[in-house]
PDB file of N, CA, C and O in Angstrom, chain B, residues numbered from 101:
ATOM      1  N   UNK B 101     103.236 122.124 104.914  1.00  0.00           N
ATOM      2  CA  UNK B 101     103.765 121.898 103.489  1.00  0.00           C
ATOM      3  C   UNK B 101     103.086 120.705 102.885  1.00  0.00           C
ATOM      4  O   UNK B 101     102.708 119.767 103.587  1.00  0.00           O
ATOM      5  N   UNK B 102     102.934 120.739 101.609  1.00  0.00           N
ATOM      6  CA  UNK B 102     102.362 119.628 100.871  1.00  0.00           C
ATOM      7  C   UNK B 102     102.994 119.428  99.486  1.00  0.00           C
ATOM      8  O   UNK B 102     103.594 120.357  98.945  1.00  0.00           O
ATOM      9  N   UNK B 103     102.874 118.303  98.947  1.00  0.00           N
ATOM     10  CA  UNK B 103     103.137 118.107  97.520  1.00  0.00           C
ATOM     11  C   UNK B 103     102.107 117.282  96.823  1.00  0.00           C
ATOM     12  O   UNK B 103     101.355 116.584  97.503  1.00  0.00           O
ATOM     13  N   UNK B 104     102.014 117.304  95.559  1.00  0.00           N
ATOM     14  CA  UNK B 104     100.975 116.588  94.813  1.00  0.00           C
ATOM     15  C   UNK B 104     101.667 115.696  93.818  1.00  0.00           C
ATOM     16  O   UNK B 104     102.757 116.003  93.334  1.00  0.00           O
ATOM     17  N   UNK B 105     101.000 114.548  93.506  1.00  0.00           N
ATOM     18  CA  UNK B 105     101.445 113.674  92.481  1.00  0.00           C
ATOM     19  C   UNK B 105     101.016 114.232  91.126  1.00  0.00           C
ATOM     20  O   UNK B 105     100.075 115.020  91.030  1.00  0.00           O
ATOM     21  N   UNK B 106     101.731 113.803  90.077  1.00  0.00           N
ATOM     22  CA  UNK B 106     101.143 114.046  88.739  1.00  0.00           C
ATOM     23  C   UNK B 106      99.812 113.242  88.632  1.00  0.00           C
ATOM     24  O   UNK B 106      99.608 112.291  89.387  1.00  0.00           O
ATOM     25  N   UNK B 107      98.936 113.617  87.718  1.00  0.00           N
ATOM     26  CA  UNK B 107      97.675 112.870  87.547  1.00  0.00           C
ATOM     27  C   UNK B 107      97.986 111.416  87.190  1.00  0.00           C
ATOM     28  O   UNK B 107      98.925 111.130  86.447  1.00  0.00           O
ATOM     29  N   UNK B 108      97.159 110.486  87.747  1.00  0.00           N
ATOM     30  CA  UNK B 108      97.375 109.041  87.490  1.00  0.00           C
ATOM     31  C   UNK B 108      95.911 108.509  87.428  1.00  0.00           C
ATOM     32  O   UNK B 108      94.944 109.196  87.756  1.00  0.00           O
ATOM     33  N   UNK B 109      95.833 107.228  86.979  1.00  0.00           N
ATOM     34  CA  UNK B 109      94.486 106.569  86.909  1.00  0.00           C
ATOM     35  C   UNK B 109      93.594 107.326  86.011  1.00  0.00           C
ATOM     36  O   UNK B 109      93.887 107.496  84.827  1.00  0.00           O
ATOM     37  N   UNK B 110      92.463 107.805  86.566  1.00  0.00           N
ATOM     38  CA  UNK B 110      91.505 108.529  85.733  1.00  0.00           C
ATOM     39  C   UNK B 110      91.607 110.080  86.016  1.00  0.00           C
ATOM     40  O   UNK B 110      90.635 110.820  86.167  1.00  0.00           O
ATOM     41  N   UNK B 111      92.863 110.437  86.063  1.00  0.00           N
ATOM     42  CA  UNK B 111      93.198 111.865  86.272  1.00  0.00           C
ATOM     43  C   UNK B 111      93.324 112.284  87.701  1.00  0.00           C
ATOM     44  O   UNK B 111      93.489 113.475  87.964  1.00  0.00           O
ATOM     45  N   UNK B 112      93.254 111.366  88.652  1.00  0.00           N
ATOM     46  CA  UNK B 112      93.363 111.649  90.104  1.00  0.00           C
ATOM     47  C   UNK B 112      94.694 112.214  90.449  1.00  0.00           C
ATOM     48  O   UNK B 112      95.711 111.751  89.934  1.00  0.00           O
ATOM     49  N   UNK B 113      94.729 113.212  91.313  1.00  0.00           N
ATOM     50  CA  UNK B 113      95.912 113.863  91.830  1.00  0.00           C
ATOM     51  C   UNK B 113      95.868 113.618  93.293  1.00  0.00           C
ATOM     52  O   UNK B 113      94.844 113.900  93.916  1.00  0.00           O
ATOM     53  N   UNK B 114      96.961 113.087  93.917  1.00  0.00           N
ATOM     54  CA  UNK B 114      96.959 112.866  95.408  1.00  0.00           C
ATOM     55  C   UNK B 114      97.846 113.946  95.974  1.00  0.00           C
ATOM     56  O   UNK B 114      98.910 114.288  95.457  1.00  0.00           O
ATOM     57  N   UNK B 115      97.311 114.477  97.115  1.00  0.00           N
ATOM     58  CA  UNK B 115      98.059 115.502  97.791  1.00  0.00           C
ATOM     59  C   UNK B 115      98.494 114.987  99.147  1.00  0.00           C
ATOM     60  O   UNK B 115      97.697 114.489  99.942  1.00  0.00           O
ATOM     61  N   UNK B 116      99.834 115.130  99.389  1.00  0.00           N
ATOM     62  CA  UNK B 116     100.441 114.594 100.588  1.00  0.00           C
ATOM     63  C   UNK B 116     100.937 115.725 101.528  1.00  0.00           C
ATOM     64  O   UNK B 116     101.578 116.676 101.082  1.00  0.00           O
ATOM     65  N   UNK B 117     100.636 115.602 102.789  1.00  0.00           N
ATOM     66  CA  UNK B 117     101.126 116.554 103.805  1.00  0.00           C
ATOM     67  C   UNK B 117     102.135 115.964 104.731  1.00  0.00           C
ATOM     68  O   UNK B 117     102.131 114.756 104.966  1.00  0.00           O
ATOM     69  N   UNK B 118     103.003 116.786 105.264  1.00  0.00           N
ATOM     70  CA  UNK B 118     103.979 116.272 106.330  1.00  0.00           C
ATOM     71  C   UNK B 118     103.411 116.765 107.633  1.00  0.00           C
ATOM     72  O   UNK B 118     103.045 117.931 107.785  1.00  0.00           O
ATOM     73  N   UNK B 119     103.348 115.852 108.561  1.00  0.00           N
ATOM     74  CA  UNK B 119     102.863 116.105 109.909  1.00  0.00           C
ATOM     75  C   UNK B 119     103.629 115.263 110.930  1.00  0.00           C
ATOM     76  O   UNK B 119     104.261 114.262 110.591  1.00  0.00           O
ATOM     77  N   UNK B 120     103.552 115.695 112.177  1.00  0.00           N
ATOM     78  CA  UNK B 120     104.178 114.863 113.279  1.00  0.00           C
ATOM     79  C   UNK B 120     103.093 114.495 114.200  1.00  0.00           C
ATOM     80  O   UNK B 120     102.336 115.343 114.673  1.00  0.00           O
ATOM     81  N   UNK B 121     103.002 113.125 114.483  1.00  0.00           N
ATOM     82  CA  UNK B 121     102.039 112.648 115.444  1.00  0.00           C
ATOM     83  C   UNK B 121     102.716 112.712 116.819  1.00  0.00           C
ATOM     84  O   UNK B 121     103.888 112.376 116.990  1.00  0.00           O
ATOM     85  N   UNK B 122     101.878 113.181 117.826  1.00  0.00           N
ATOM     86  CA  UNK B 122     102.535 113.291 119.156  1.00  0.00           C
ATOM     87  C   UNK B 122     102.994 111.957 119.749  1.00  0.00           C
ATOM     88  O   UNK B 122     104.105 111.846 120.268  1.00  0.00           O
ATOM     89  N   UNK B 123     102.157 110.985 119.666  1.00  0.00           N
ATOM     90  CA  UNK B 123     102.377 109.626 120.151  1.00  0.00           C
ATOM     91  C   UNK B 123     101.231 108.724 119.865  1.00  0.00           C
ATOM     92  O   UNK B 123     100.192 109.146 119.358  1.00  0.00           O
ATOM     93  N   UNK B 124     101.430 107.415 120.209  1.00  0.00           N
ATOM     94  CA  UNK B 124     100.392 106.490 120.024  1.00  0.00           C
ATOM     95  C   UNK B 124     100.509 105.658 118.690  1.00  0.00           C
ATOM     96  O   UNK B 124     101.377 105.914 117.856  1.00  0.00           O
ATOM     97  N   UNK B 125      99.666 104.734 118.551  1.00  0.00           N
ATOM     98  CA  UNK B 125      99.706 103.824 117.422  1.00  0.00           C
ATOM     99  C   UNK B 125      98.851 104.516 116.273  1.00  0.00           C
ATOM    100  O   UNK B 125      97.924 105.265 116.581  1.00  0.00           O
ATOM    101  N   UNK B 126      99.146 104.278 115.053  1.00  0.00           N
ATOM    102  CA  UNK B 126      98.248 104.751 113.968  1.00  0.00           C
ATOM    103  C   UNK B 126      97.014 104.010 114.026  1.00  0.00           C
ATOM    104  O   UNK B 126      96.966 102.866 114.477  1.00  0.00           O
ATOM    105  N   UNK B 127      95.951 104.673 113.553  1.00  0.00           N
ATOM    106  CA  UNK B 127      94.577 104.022 113.498  1.00  0.00           C
ATOM    107  C   UNK B 127      94.212 103.989 111.958  1.00  0.00           C
ATOM    108  O   UNK B 127      94.605 104.846 111.167  1.00  0.00           O
ATOM    109  N   UNK B 128      93.474 102.986 111.642  1.00  0.00           N
ATOM    110  CA  UNK B 128      92.943 102.796 110.286  1.00  0.00           C
ATOM    111  C   UNK B 128      91.390 102.739 110.344  1.00  0.00           C
ATOM    112  O   UNK B 128      90.802 101.666 110.204  1.00  0.00           O
ATOM    113  N   UNK B 129      90.747 103.893 110.549  1.00  0.00           N
ATOM    114  CA  UNK B 129      89.316 103.858 110.862  1.00  0.00           C
ATOM    115  C   UNK B 129      88.469 103.509 109.582  1.00  0.00           C
ATOM    116  O   UNK B 129      88.983 103.506 108.463  1.00  0.00           O
ATOM    117  N   UNK B 130      87.236 103.235 109.788  1.00  0.00           N
ATOM    118  CA  UNK B 130      86.332 102.999 108.739  1.00  0.00           C
ATOM    119  C   UNK B 130      85.981 104.347 108.095  1.00  0.00           C
ATOM    120  O   UNK B 130      85.706 105.335 108.777  1.00  0.00           O
ATOM    121  N   UNK B 131      86.003 104.348 106.746  1.00  0.00           N
ATOM    122  CA  UNK B 131      85.625 105.582 106.022  1.00  0.00           C
ATOM    123  C   UNK B 131      84.096 105.571 105.885  1.00  0.00           C
ATOM    124  O   UNK B 131      83.500 104.599 105.420  1.00  0.00           O
ATOM    125  N   UNK B 132      83.502 106.657 106.296  1.00  0.00           N
ATOM    126  CA  UNK B 132      81.988 106.742 106.221  1.00  0.00           C
ATOM    127  C   UNK B 132      81.546 106.594 104.690  1.00  0.00           C
ATOM    128  O   UNK B 132      80.505 106.007 104.396  1.00  0.00           O
ATOM    129  N   UNK B 133      82.341 107.125 103.792  1.00  0.00           N
ATOM    130  CA  UNK B 133      81.950 107.111 102.459  1.00  0.00           C
ATOM    131  C   UNK B 133      82.094 105.736 101.810  1.00  0.00           C
ATOM    132  O   UNK B 133      81.313 105.367 100.933  1.00  0.00           O
ATOM    133  N   UNK B 134      83.079 105.000 102.241  1.00  0.00           N
ATOM    134  CA  UNK B 134      83.284 103.643 101.692  1.00  0.00           C
ATOM    135  C   UNK B 134      82.639 102.516 102.497  1.00  0.00           C
ATOM    136  O   UNK B 134      82.398 101.439 101.951  1.00  0.00           O
ATOM    137  N   UNK B 135      82.350 102.742 103.801  1.00  0.00           N
ATOM    138  CA  UNK B 135      81.779 101.742 104.647  1.00  0.00           C
ATOM    139  C   UNK B 135      82.912 100.764 105.112  1.00  0.00           C
ATOM    140  O   UNK B 135      82.611  99.759 105.755  1.00  0.00           O
ATOM    141  N   UNK B 136      84.143 101.036 104.811  1.00  0.00           N
ATOM    142  CA  UNK B 136      85.290 100.124 105.243  1.00  0.00           C
ATOM    143  C   UNK B 136      86.567 101.054 105.381  1.00  0.00           C
ATOM    144  O   UNK B 136      86.557 102.203 104.939  1.00  0.00           O
ATOM    145  N   UNK B 137      87.609 100.529 105.984  1.00  0.00           N
ATOM    146  CA  UNK B 137      88.807 101.330 106.010  1.00  0.00           C
ATOM    147  C   UNK B 137      89.302 101.520 104.611  1.00  0.00           C
ATOM    148  O   UNK B 137      89.217 100.617 103.780  1.00  0.00           O
ATOM    149  N   UNK B 138      89.846 102.756 104.335  1.00  0.00           N
ATOM    150  CA  UNK B 138      90.456 103.080 103.035  1.00  0.00           C
ATOM    151  C   UNK B 138      91.795 102.350 102.911  1.00  0.00           C
ATOM    152  O   UNK B 138      92.198 102.061 101.785  1.00  0.00           O
ATOM    153  N   UNK B 139      92.479 102.046 103.950  1.00  0.00           N
ATOM    154  CA  UNK B 139      93.745 101.420 103.964  1.00  0.00           C
ATOM    155  C   UNK B 139      93.692 100.182 104.922  1.00  0.00           C
ATOM    156  O   UNK B 139      92.908 100.200 105.871  1.00  0.00           O
ATOM    157  N   UNK B 140      94.424  99.217 104.719  1.00  0.00           N
ATOM    158  CA  UNK B 140      94.307  97.960 105.506  1.00  0.00           C
ATOM    159  C   UNK B 140      95.629  97.605 106.098  1.00  0.00           C
ATOM    160  O   UNK B 140      95.710  96.521 106.677  1.00  0.00           O
ATOM    161  N   UNK B 141      96.657  98.365 106.027  1.00  0.00           N
ATOM    162  CA  UNK B 141      97.951  97.945 106.573  1.00  0.00           C
ATOM    163  C   UNK B 141      98.801  99.204 106.801  1.00  0.00           C
ATOM    164  O   UNK B 141      98.711 100.180 106.055  1.00  0.00           O
ATOM    165  N   UNK B 142      99.645  99.151 107.875  1.00  0.00           N
ATOM    166  CA  UNK B 142     100.657 100.123 108.129  1.00  0.00           C
ATOM    167  C   UNK B 142     101.855  99.377 108.705  1.00  0.00           C
ATOM    168  O   UNK B 142     101.731  98.265 109.220  1.00  0.00           O
ATOM    169  N   UNK B 143     103.031 100.025 108.602  1.00  0.00           N
ATOM    170  CA  UNK B 143     104.193  99.362 109.171  1.00  0.00           C
ATOM    171  C   UNK B 143     105.309 100.466 109.307  1.00  0.00           C
ATOM    172  O   UNK B 143     105.385 101.354 108.459  1.00  0.00           O
ATOM    173  N   UNK B 144     106.106 100.412 110.292  1.00  0.00           N
ATOM    174  CA  UNK B 144     107.248 101.338 110.443  1.00  0.00           C
ATOM    175  C   UNK B 144     108.431 100.797 109.654  1.00  0.00           C
ATOM    176  O   UNK B 144     108.812  99.642 109.845  1.00  0.00           O
ATOM    177  N   UNK B 145     109.005 101.573 108.801  1.00  0.00           N
ATOM    178  CA  UNK B 145     110.125 101.095 107.944  1.00  0.00           C
ATOM    179  C   UNK B 145     111.168 102.319 107.906  1.00  0.00           C
ATOM    180  O   UNK B 145     110.831 103.478 108.149  1.00  0.00           O
ATOM    181  N   UNK B 146     112.346 101.961 107.605  1.00  0.00           N
ATOM    182  CA  UNK B 146     113.365 103.014 107.368  1.00  0.00           C
ATOM    183  C   UNK B 146     113.121 103.695 106.016  1.00  0.00           C
ATOM    184  O   UNK B 146     112.284 103.250 105.230  1.00  0.00           O
ATOM    185  N   UNK B 147     113.829 104.732 105.767  1.00  0.00           N
ATOM    186  CA  UNK B 147     113.672 105.465 104.547  1.00  0.00           C
ATOM    187  C   UNK B 147     114.070 104.524 103.378  1.00  0.00           C
ATOM    188  O   UNK B 147     113.336 104.437 102.394  1.00  0.00           O
ATOM    189  N   UNK B 148     115.204 103.832 103.474  1.00  0.00           N
ATOM    190  CA  UNK B 148     115.582 102.934 102.370  1.00  0.00           C
ATOM    191  C   UNK B 148     114.601 101.848 102.177  1.00  0.00           C
ATOM    192  O   UNK B 148     114.281 101.497 101.041  1.00  0.00           O
ATOM    193  N   UNK B 149     114.084 101.269 103.297  1.00  0.00           N
ATOM    194  CA  UNK B 149     113.047 100.207 103.109  1.00  0.00           C
ATOM    195  C   UNK B 149     111.825 100.728 102.386  1.00  0.00           C
ATOM    196  O   UNK B 149     111.292 100.059 101.500  1.00  0.00           O
ATOM    197  N   UNK B 150     111.372 101.930 102.759  1.00  0.00           N
ATOM    198  CA  UNK B 150     110.218 102.574 102.137  1.00  0.00           C
ATOM    199  C   UNK B 150     110.461 102.783 100.671  1.00  0.00           C
ATOM    200  O   UNK B 150     109.602 102.444  99.856  1.00  0.00           O
ATOM    201  N   UNK B 151     111.617 103.336 100.295  1.00  0.00           N
ATOM    202  CA  UNK B 151     111.895 103.510  98.864  1.00  0.00           C
ATOM    203  C   UNK B 151     111.771 102.222  98.058  1.00  0.00           C
ATOM    204  O   UNK B 151     111.269 102.202  96.934  1.00  0.00           O
ATOM    205  N   UNK B 152     112.264 101.117  98.701  1.00  0.00           N
ATOM    206  CA  UNK B 152     112.179  99.860  97.916  1.00  0.00           C
ATOM    207  C   UNK B 152     110.682  99.362  97.791  1.00  0.00           C
ATOM    208  O   UNK B 152     110.372  98.644  96.841  1.00  0.00           O
ATOM    209  N   UNK B 153     109.775  99.729  98.721  1.00  0.00           N
ATOM    210  CA  UNK B 153     108.392  99.345  98.710  1.00  0.00           C
ATOM    211  C   UNK B 153     107.492 100.124  97.703  1.00  0.00           C
ATOM    212  O   UNK B 153     106.492  99.597  97.215  1.00  0.00           O
ATOM    213  N   UNK B 154     107.860 101.334  97.421  1.00  0.00           N
ATOM    214  CA  UNK B 154     107.121 102.269  96.737  1.00  0.00           C
ATOM    215  C   UNK B 154     107.226 102.270  95.230  1.00  0.00           C
ATOM    216  O   UNK B 154     108.286 101.923  94.710  1.00  0.00           O
ATOM    217  N   UNK B 155     106.155 102.651  94.471  1.00  0.00           N
ATOM    218  CA  UNK B 155     106.320 102.841  93.069  1.00  0.00           C
ATOM    219  C   UNK B 155     106.932 104.263  92.843  1.00  0.00           C
ATOM    220  O   UNK B 155     107.081 105.030  93.794  1.00  0.00           O
ATOM    221  N   UNK B 156     107.270 104.586  91.613  1.00  0.00           N
ATOM    222  CA  UNK B 156     107.941 105.859  91.265  1.00  0.00           C
ATOM    223  C   UNK B 156     107.133 107.047  91.728  1.00  0.00           C
ATOM    224  O   UNK B 156     107.688 107.974  92.319  1.00  0.00           O
ATOM    225  N   UNK B 157     105.881 107.047  91.487  1.00  0.00           N
ATOM    226  CA  UNK B 157     105.004 108.159  91.774  1.00  0.00           C
ATOM    227  C   UNK B 157     105.005 108.463  93.338  1.00  0.00           C
ATOM    228  O   UNK B 157     105.111 109.630  93.715  1.00  0.00           O
ATOM    229  N   UNK B 158     104.898 107.517  94.160  1.00  0.00           N
ATOM    230  CA  UNK B 158     104.867 107.711  95.646  1.00  0.00           C
ATOM    231  C   UNK B 158     106.287 107.865  96.115  1.00  0.00           C
ATOM    232  O   UNK B 158     106.515 108.598  97.078  1.00  0.00           O
ATOM    233  N   UNK B 159     107.273 107.214  95.492  1.00  0.00           N
ATOM    234  CA  UNK B 159     108.653 107.368  95.914  1.00  0.00           C
ATOM    235  C   UNK B 159     109.111 108.820  95.811  1.00  0.00           C
ATOM    236  O   UNK B 159     109.925 109.273  96.616  1.00  0.00           O
ATOM    237  N   UNK B 160     108.594 109.547  94.830  1.00  0.00           N
ATOM    238  CA  UNK B 160     108.910 111.005  94.740  1.00  0.00           C
ATOM    239  C   UNK B 160     108.318 111.774  95.849  1.00  0.00           C
ATOM    240  O   UNK B 160     108.902 112.782  96.245  1.00  0.00           O
ATOM    241  N   UNK B 161     107.139 111.364  96.420  1.00  0.00           N
ATOM    242  CA  UNK B 161     106.608 111.960  97.597  1.00  0.00           C
ATOM    243  C   UNK B 161     107.555 111.713  98.825  1.00  0.00           C
ATOM    244  O   UNK B 161     107.912 112.639  99.552  1.00  0.00           O
ATOM    245  N   UNK B 162     107.931 110.436  99.011  1.00  0.00           N
ATOM    246  CA  UNK B 162     108.868 110.065 100.033  1.00  0.00           C
ATOM    247  C   UNK B 162     110.157 110.894  99.975  1.00  0.00           C
ATOM    248  O   UNK B 162     110.580 111.455 100.985  1.00  0.00           O
ATOM    249  N   UNK B 163     110.783 110.970  98.784  1.00  0.00           N
ATOM    250  CA  UNK B 163     111.974 111.812  98.670  1.00  0.00           C
ATOM    251  C   UNK B 163     111.753 113.240  98.996  1.00  0.00           C
ATOM    252  O   UNK B 163     112.640 113.842  99.601  1.00  0.00           O
ATOM    253  N   UNK B 164     110.649 113.847  98.654  1.00  0.00           N
ATOM    254  CA  UNK B 164     110.254 115.191  98.984  1.00  0.00           C
ATOM    255  C   UNK B 164     110.163 115.335 100.492  1.00  0.00           C
ATOM    256  O   UNK B 164     110.749 116.289 101.004  1.00  0.00           O
ATOM    257  N   UNK B 165     109.499 114.498 101.243  1.00  0.00           N
ATOM    258  CA  UNK B 165     109.367 114.523 102.686  1.00  0.00           C
ATOM    259  C   UNK B 165     110.692 114.384 103.304  1.00  0.00           C
ATOM    260  O   UNK B 165     111.025 115.124 104.230  1.00  0.00           O
ATOM    261  N   UNK B 166     111.497 113.432 102.819  1.00  0.00           N
ATOM    262  CA  UNK B 166     112.866 113.218 103.356  1.00  0.00           C
ATOM    263  C   UNK B 166     113.717 114.439 103.271  1.00  0.00           C
ATOM    264  O   UNK B 166     114.424 114.826 104.202  1.00  0.00           O
ATOM    265  N   UNK B 167     113.614 115.048 102.076  1.00  0.00           N
ATOM    266  CA  UNK B 167     114.442 116.321 101.929  1.00  0.00           C
ATOM    267  C   UNK B 167     113.969 117.422 102.852  1.00  0.00           C
ATOM    268  O   UNK B 167     114.761 118.194 103.394  1.00  0.00           O
ATOM    269  N   UNK B 168     112.628 117.478 103.023  1.00  0.00           N
ATOM    270  CA  UNK B 168     112.003 118.531 103.899  1.00  0.00           C
ATOM    271  C   UNK B 168     112.342 118.403 105.353  1.00  0.00           C
ATOM    272  O   UNK B 168     112.576 119.395 106.043  1.00  0.00           O
ATOM    273  N   UNK B 169     112.371 117.073 105.856  1.00  0.00           N
ATOM    274  CA  UNK B 169     112.476 116.789 107.261  1.00  0.00           C
ATOM    275  C   UNK B 169     113.762 116.143 107.677  1.00  0.00           C
ATOM    276  O   UNK B 169     114.117 116.155 108.855  1.00  0.00           O
ATOM    277  N   UNK B 170     114.464 115.581 106.731  1.00  0.00           N
ATOM    278  CA  UNK B 170     115.726 114.843 107.101  1.00  0.00           C
ATOM    279  C   UNK B 170     115.455 113.524 107.806  1.00  0.00           C
ATOM    280  O   UNK B 170     116.373 112.878 108.312  1.00  0.00           O
ATOM    281  N   UNK B 171     114.079 113.098 107.838  1.00  0.00           N
ATOM    282  CA  UNK B 171     113.779 111.876 108.444  1.00  0.00           C
ATOM    283  C   UNK B 171     113.666 110.765 107.402  1.00  0.00           C
ATOM    284  O   UNK B 171     113.406 109.614 107.753  1.00  0.00           O
TER     285      UNK B 171
END
């Protein structure tokens, strides 16, 4: 399953998927296109903590994933 954001910035639309990782720590590898990691941070937070951290556009994605999974 996936959801998309409304267009933002220069018309970019971001698509988000729900997946479950089997185990292990997340990795933030170097993007070959950028020559650097696309993201520089991750952290484990509760649903409520995540809602407080996100802007409205990405908060809608979190709410969608929460409704879909109950997590």
